[in-house]
C-alpha positions in Angstrom: -30.4 39.9 -6.4 -27.5 40.1 -4.0 -29.0 37.4 -1.9 -29.3 35.1 -4.9 -25.6 35.8 -5.8 -24.5 35.1 -2.3 -26.4 31.9 -2.2 -24.9 30.7 -5.5 -21.4 31.4 -4.2 -22.1 29.6 -1.0 -23.4 26.5 -2.8 -20.4 26.4 -5.1 -17.9 26.8 -2.3 -19.7 24.4 -0.1 -19.9 21.7 -2.8 -16.2 21.9 -3.4 -15.4 21.5 0.3 -17.7 18.4 0.6 -15.4 15.9 -1.0 -12.1 14.2 -0.1 -9.1 14.7 -2.3 -7.6 11.3 -3.4 -4.0 10.7 -4.3 -0.9 8.5 -4.0 2.3 8.7 -1.9 5.0 8.7 -4.6 7.5 6.9 -2.4 5.3 4.0 -1.1 2.7 3.9 -3.9 0.0 3.7 -1.2 -3.2 5.7 -1.4 -3.7 8.8 0.6 -6.7 11.0 1.2 -6.9 14.6 2.2 -10.3 14.9 3.9 -12.9 17.6 3.6 -12.3 20.6 5.8 -8.5 20.7 5.2 -7.3 24.0 3.6 -4.3 22.9 1.5 -2.0 25.9 1.5 1.8 26.2 2.0 2.6 26.4 5.7 -0.8 25.0 6.8 -1.1 21.9 9.0 -3.6 19.3 7.5 -4.7 15.8 8.3 -4.3 13.0 5.7 -5.4 9.4 5.8 -2.6 7.1 4.9 -4.1 3.8 3.7 -0.8 2.0 3.9 -0.4 2.8 7.6 -4.2 2.5 8.1 -4.2 5.8 10.1 -4.6 9.5 10.0 -1.4 11.6 10.0 -0.8 15.3 10.8 1.4 16.9 8.2 2.5 20.4 7.3 2.2 21.5 3.6 5.7 22.5 2.3 4.8 23.2 -1.3 2.1 22.7 -4.0 2.9 22.3 -7.7 0.6 21.5 -10.6 1.9 18.8 -13.1 -0.5 18.2 -16.0 -3.5 16.4 -14.6 -2.1 16.0 -11.1 -1.1 18.3 -8.2 2.1 17.5 -6.3 1.8 18.3 -2.6 5.0 18.1 -0.6 4.4 17.7 3.1 6.4 17.2 6.3 5.1 14.3 8.4 5.1 15.7 11.9 5.0 12.2 13.5 7.8 10.4 11.5 9.9 13.5 10.8 10.0 12.7 7.1 9.2 14.7 4.0 6.6 13.0 1.7 5.4 13.8 -1.8 1.7 13.3 -2.5 0.5 13.1 -6.1 -3.1 14.2 -5.9 -5.8 14.0 -8.6 -6.7 17.3 -10.2 -10.4 17.0 -10.9 
């Protein structure tokens, strides 16, 4: 019974980690993607794909706020030295 429960938990957690998180940079209007394997928590460094720049960027998560059907993730772009607000879909 415990093995079945552990397997079910593993499948649920594994499935949620298997997809990218899509959103928009609120300043530029360009699409951004937080790829699988990134743990989005305040103070963590994550990698995003900035479709406007056409490249991956390393950012530090400054804050996370839920707004209705979206999640606002404020990040510090370590390469440009700028703060960015990402509006992510809340699926």
